[in-house]
C-alpha positions as CSV (number, residue, x, y, z in Angstrom):
1,M,-129.1,-142.5,11.8
2,H,-131.5,-141.4,9.1
3,F,-131.2,-143.7,6.0
4,M,-130.7,-140.7,3.7
5,Q,-127.8,-139.4,5.8
6,S,-126.2,-142.8,5.9
7,L,-126.5,-143.1,2.1
8,K,-125.0,-139.7,1.5
9,D,-122.2,-140.5,3.9
10,A,-121.5,-143.8,2.2
11,W,-121.5,-142.1,-1.3
12,R,-118.8,-139.8,0.0
13,R,-116.8,-142.1,2.3
14,N,-116.5,-144.9,-0.2
15,D,-116.6,-142.7,-3.3
16,S,-119.2,-145.1,-4.6
17,L,-122.7,-145.2,-6.1
18,V,-122.6,-149.1,-6.2
19,C,-125.4,-151.0,-4.4
20,V,-124.7,-154.7,-4.3
21,G,-127.8,-156.9,-4.5
22,L,-127.6,-160.0,-2.3
23,D,-129.6,-162.6,-4.2
24,P,-128.4,-166.1,-3.3
25,E,-129.5,-168.6,-5.9
26,P,-130.0,-172.3,-5.3
27,G,-127.4,-174.3,-7.2
28,R,-125.1,-171.3,-7.8
29,L,-123.2,-171.3,-4.5
30,P,-119.5,-172.2,-4.8
31,A,-118.7,-175.8,-4.2
32,S,-116.4,-174.9,-1.4
33,I,-119.3,-173.9,0.8
34,A,-122.3,-175.5,-0.9
35,G,-122.4,-178.4,1.6
36,D,-122.3,-176.1,4.6
37,A,-125.6,-176.1,6.5
38,D,-125.3,-172.3,6.8
39,A,-124.0,-171.8,3.2
40,I,-126.4,-168.9,2.3
41,F,-125.3,-166.8,5.2
42,A,-121.6,-167.7,4.8
43,F,-121.8,-166.8,1.0
44,C,-123.4,-163.4,1.5
45,R,-121.3,-162.6,4.6
46,D,-118.0,-163.2,2.8
47,I,-119.1,-161.1,-0.2
48,V,-120.1,-158.3,2.2
49,D,-116.9,-158.4,4.1
50,A,-114.9,-158.3,0.8
51,T,-116.8,-155.3,-0.6
52,A,-118.0,-153.1,2.2
53,D,-115.5,-150.3,1.5
54,L,-116.5,-150.2,-2.1
55,V,-120.3,-149.8,-1.9
56,C,-123.0,-147.3,-0.9
57,A,-125.5,-149.9,0.2
58,Y,-126.5,-153.6,0.2
59,K,-129.8,-154.8,-1.1
60,P,-130.8,-158.4,0.0
61,Q,-133.8,-159.7,-1.9
62,I,-136.2,-161.3,0.6
63,A,-137.6,-163.9,-1.8
64,H,-134.2,-165.4,-2.4
65,F,-134.0,-166.1,1.3
66,A,-137.6,-167.0,2.1
67,A,-137.9,-169.5,-0.8
68,Q,-135.0,-171.4,0.7
69,R,-136.3,-171.2,4.3
70,A,-133.4,-168.9,5.1
71,E,-135.1,-166.0,6.8
72,D,-132.9,-166.5,9.8
73,A,-129.9,-166.2,7.6
74,L,-131.3,-162.9,6.3
75,E,-131.8,-161.6,9.8
76,R,-128.3,-162.5,10.8
77,L,-126.8,-161.1,7.6
78,I,-128.3,-157.7,8.2
79,A,-127.2,-157.8,11.8
80,H,-123.7,-158.7,10.6
81,I,-123.6,-155.7,8.2
82,H,-124.7,-153.3,10.9
83,D,-122.2,-154.7,13.4
84,R,-119.2,-155.1,11.2
85,H,-119.7,-152.4,8.7
86,P,-121.7,-149.6,10.4
87,G,-122.6,-146.8,8.1
88,V,-123.4,-149.0,5.1
89,P,-127.2,-149.0,4.8
90,V,-129.2,-152.1,4.0
91,I,-132.2,-152.0,1.7
92,L,-134.6,-154.8,2.1
93,D,-135.8,-155.6,-1.5
94,A,-139.4,-156.7,-0.7
95,K,-141.6,-154.7,-3.0
96,R,-144.4,-154.8,-0.5
97,G,-147.7,-153.0,-1.0
98,D,-151.0,-153.7,0.9
99,I,-153.7,-152.0,2.8
100,G,-154.1,-150.7,6.4
101,S,-153.2,-153.1,9.1
102,T,-151.4,-155.4,6.7
103,A,-149.1,-152.6,5.6
104,R,-148.3,-151.9,9.3
105,H,-147.2,-155.5,9.7
106,Y,-145.1,-155.3,6.6
107,A,-143.4,-152.2,8.0
108,S,-142.7,-154.0,11.2
109,E,-141.3,-156.9,9.3
110,A,-138.9,-154.7,7.4
111,F,-137.8,-152.4,10.2
112,D,-138.4,-154.2,13.4
113,R,-137.8,-157.9,12.5
114,Y,-135.1,-157.5,9.8
115,K,-133.8,-154.1,11.0
116,A,-133.4,-152.9,7.5
117,D,-132.6,-149.2,6.9
118,A,-134.9,-149.0,3.9
119,V,-137.4,-151.1,2.0
120,T,-138.6,-151.3,-1.6
121,L,-142.4,-150.8,-2.0
122,N,-145.1,-150.9,-4.7
123,P,-147.1,-147.6,-4.6
124,Y,-150.0,-148.7,-6.7
125,L,-152.4,-149.2,-3.8
126,G,-152.0,-145.5,-2.9
127,H,-150.9,-143.4,0.0
128,D,-152.6,-145.3,2.8
129,S,-150.7,-148.5,1.8
130,I,-147.4,-146.6,2.2
131,A,-148.2,-144.4,5.2
132,P,-147.0,-146.9,7.8
133,F,-143.6,-146.9,6.1
134,L,-143.5,-143.1,5.6
135,E,-144.2,-142.6,9.3
136,R,-140.8,-144.2,10.1
137,A,-139.0,-140.9,9.3
138,D,-135.5,-142.4,9.8
139,K,-136.1,-145.2,7.4
140,G,-135.9,-145.2,3.6
141,V,-139.0,-145.7,1.5
142,I,-138.0,-146.7,-2.0
143,L,-141.0,-146.9,-4.4
144,L,-141.3,-148.5,-7.8
145,C,-141.6,-145.9,-10.6
146,R,-140.1,-147.0,-14.0
147,T,-139.0,-150.5,-13.5
148,S,-136.2,-152.2,-15.5
149,N,-138.3,-155.2,-16.7
150,P,-139.7,-155.2,-20.3
151,G,-143.3,-155.6,-19.0
152,G,-143.0,-152.4,-16.9
153,K,-144.4,-150.4,-19.9
154,D,-147.7,-152.3,-19.8
155,F,-149.0,-150.0,-17.1
156,Q,-146.2,-147.5,-16.2
157,A,-146.1,-146.0,-19.7
158,L,-149.9,-145.5,-20.0
159,D,-151.1,-142.0,-20.8
160,C,-152.3,-140.3,-17.7
161,G,-153.6,-136.8,-18.6
162,G,-150.9,-136.1,-21.1
163,E,-148.0,-137.7,-19.3
164,P,-147.0,-141.3,-18.6
165,L,-148.2,-142.9,-15.4
166,Y,-144.7,-143.4,-14.1
167,L,-144.1,-139.6,-14.2
168,R,-147.4,-139.0,-12.4
169,V,-146.2,-141.4,-9.7
170,A,-142.9,-139.6,-9.4
171,E,-144.5,-136.2,-9.1
172,T,-147.0,-137.4,-6.5
173,I,-144.3,-139.0,-4.3
174,A,-142.0,-136.0,-4.6
175,R,-144.6,-133.4,-3.9
176,E,-147.1,-135.1,-1.6
177,W,-145.5,-138.2,0.1
178,N,-142.0,-137.0,0.9
179,G,-142.8,-134.9,3.9
180,N,-140.1,-136.6,6.0
181,G,-137.6,-136.5,3.2
182,N,-137.2,-140.3,3.3
183,C,-138.5,-141.3,-0.2
184,A,-136.5,-142.6,-3.2
185,L,-137.6,-144.2,-6.5
186,V,-136.8,-147.3,-8.5
187,T,-135.9,-146.3,-12.1
188,G,-134.3,-148.9,-14.4
189,A,-131.1,-148.3,-16.3
190,T,-132.8,-150.1,-19.2
191,W,-134.8,-146.9,-19.8
192,P,-132.2,-144.1,-19.5
193,E,-134.3,-141.4,-21.1
194,E,-137.2,-142.1,-18.8
195,L,-134.8,-142.0,-15.9
196,G,-133.8,-138.5,-17.0
197,K,-137.5,-137.5,-17.0
198,V,-137.9,-138.8,-13.5
199,R,-134.8,-136.9,-12.4
200,A,-136.2,-133.7,-13.9
201,V,-139.4,-134.1,-11.8
202,V,-138.0,-135.2,-8.5
203,G,-134.9,-133.0,-8.2
204,D,-132.2,-134.5,-6.0
205,M,-134.3,-137.4,-4.6
206,P,-132.2,-140.6,-4.7
207,L,-132.9,-143.2,-7.4
208,L,-132.3,-146.9,-7.1
209,V,-131.2,-148.0,-10.5
210,P,-131.4,-151.8,-11.3
211,G,-130.8,-153.2,-14.8
212,I,-127.0,-152.9,-15.2
213,G,-125.3,-156.1,-16.1
214,A,-127.5,-159.1,-16.8
215,Q,-130.4,-157.0,-17.9
216,G,-128.3,-155.0,-20.4
217,G,-128.8,-151.5,-19.1
218,D,-126.6,-148.8,-20.5
219,L,-124.4,-147.5,-17.6
220,E,-123.1,-144.4,-19.3
221,A,-126.6,-143.3,-20.5
222,A,-128.1,-144.0,-17.0
223,L,-125.5,-141.9,-15.4
224,R,-125.8,-139.1,-17.9
225,H,-129.5,-138.9,-17.4
226,G,-129.7,-139.7,-13.7
227,L,-126.8,-138.0,-11.9
228,T,-127.6,-134.9,-9.8
229,A,-125.6,-131.7,-10.2
230,A,-123.4,-132.9,-7.3
231,G,-122.5,-136.1,-9.2
232,D,-124.4,-138.5,-7.0
233,G,-128.1,-139.2,-6.3
234,L,-128.0,-142.8,-7.6
235,M,-127.7,-146.3,-6.2
236,I,-126.4,-148.4,-9.2
237,S,-127.5,-151.9,-8.3
238,S,-125.7,-155.0,-9.5
239,S,-126.4,-158.5,-8.2
240,R,-125.5,-161.5,-10.4
241,A,-122.4,-160.0,-12.1
242,I,-120.9,-159.5,-8.6
243,L,-122.2,-162.5,-6.7
244,Y,-121.3,-165.0,-9.3
245,A,-118.1,-163.5,-10.7
246,S,-116.5,-166.8,-9.7
247,G,-117.9,-170.2,-8.8
248,T,-114.8,-171.4,-7.0
249,S,-113.3,-170.7,-3.6
250,D,-112.1,-167.3,-4.6
251,F,-115.7,-166.0,-5.0
252,A,-115.3,-163.2,-2.4
253,Q,-112.1,-161.9,-4.0
254,A,-113.8,-162.1,-7.4
255,A,-116.8,-160.2,-6.1
256,R,-114.5,-157.5,-4.8
257,K,-112.8,-157.2,-8.2
258,A,-116.2,-157.0,-10.0
259,T,-117.5,-154.4,-7.5
260,D,-114.5,-152.2,-7.8
261,E,-114.6,-152.4,-11.6
262,L,-118.2,-151.2,-11.6
263,R,-117.3,-148.5,-9.1
264,Q,-114.5,-147.3,-11.3
265,A,-116.7,-147.4,-14.4
266,V,-119.3,-145.3,-12.6
267,N,-116.8,-142.8,-11.3
268,R,-115.3,-142.3,-14.8
269,H,-118.6,-140.8,-15.8
270,R,-119.2,-138.7,-12.7
271,G,-117.0,-135.8,-13.7
């Protein structure tokens, strides 16, 4: 199924705009599983199984697995989500961006090796660096636009012919790159007014919104500026606040509680 259709179905079926980031950190896994040779997979699997009816997507961060030599765990985790929770899309958070043949290999990595439904990308090498991903019409292409980190302004806010660069990026992607209707943008909750400007430019294009929780983003403001007229259009991403809601053997149940609390907080502002 097309990523965008899967996402819309999950918004509706689970009444949720919550995207859970799967970012396993060394030293933060619960003691009850920390000694397990397959602890990374077990930790993420248990959280997925506890929260799958409360989310619109999962977003594993590839570096958190690769740095721990756990790429195999990542492959199995995505396969587990597809097998046990069909209809919940998986976004590979990789932020790739390179030229020509290298970009094709990165596309194959995301979609053929890991079987992700979507991938995050850096658009700053231009259209040819993204083309191999855009060609996969059934897959989601989620491009950095106005990122949540403080340093994002160093380049993204630069004047570009009377408007900030991030808006020029949003306009170009919406008008020229989205021929297959498979593009989305990353816009941080830490900059809600900028998020609103992006929404005004791209219409109903989905926005992946990091920055809630540990980064201090304003949930109410992000929703006010970012929701579509239909009351959706967003993937509100949370990682640490959900994954590490408990450091004991009840970590999966605590993750479920944290996920549902965020889901309910979002829904209170959806009208």
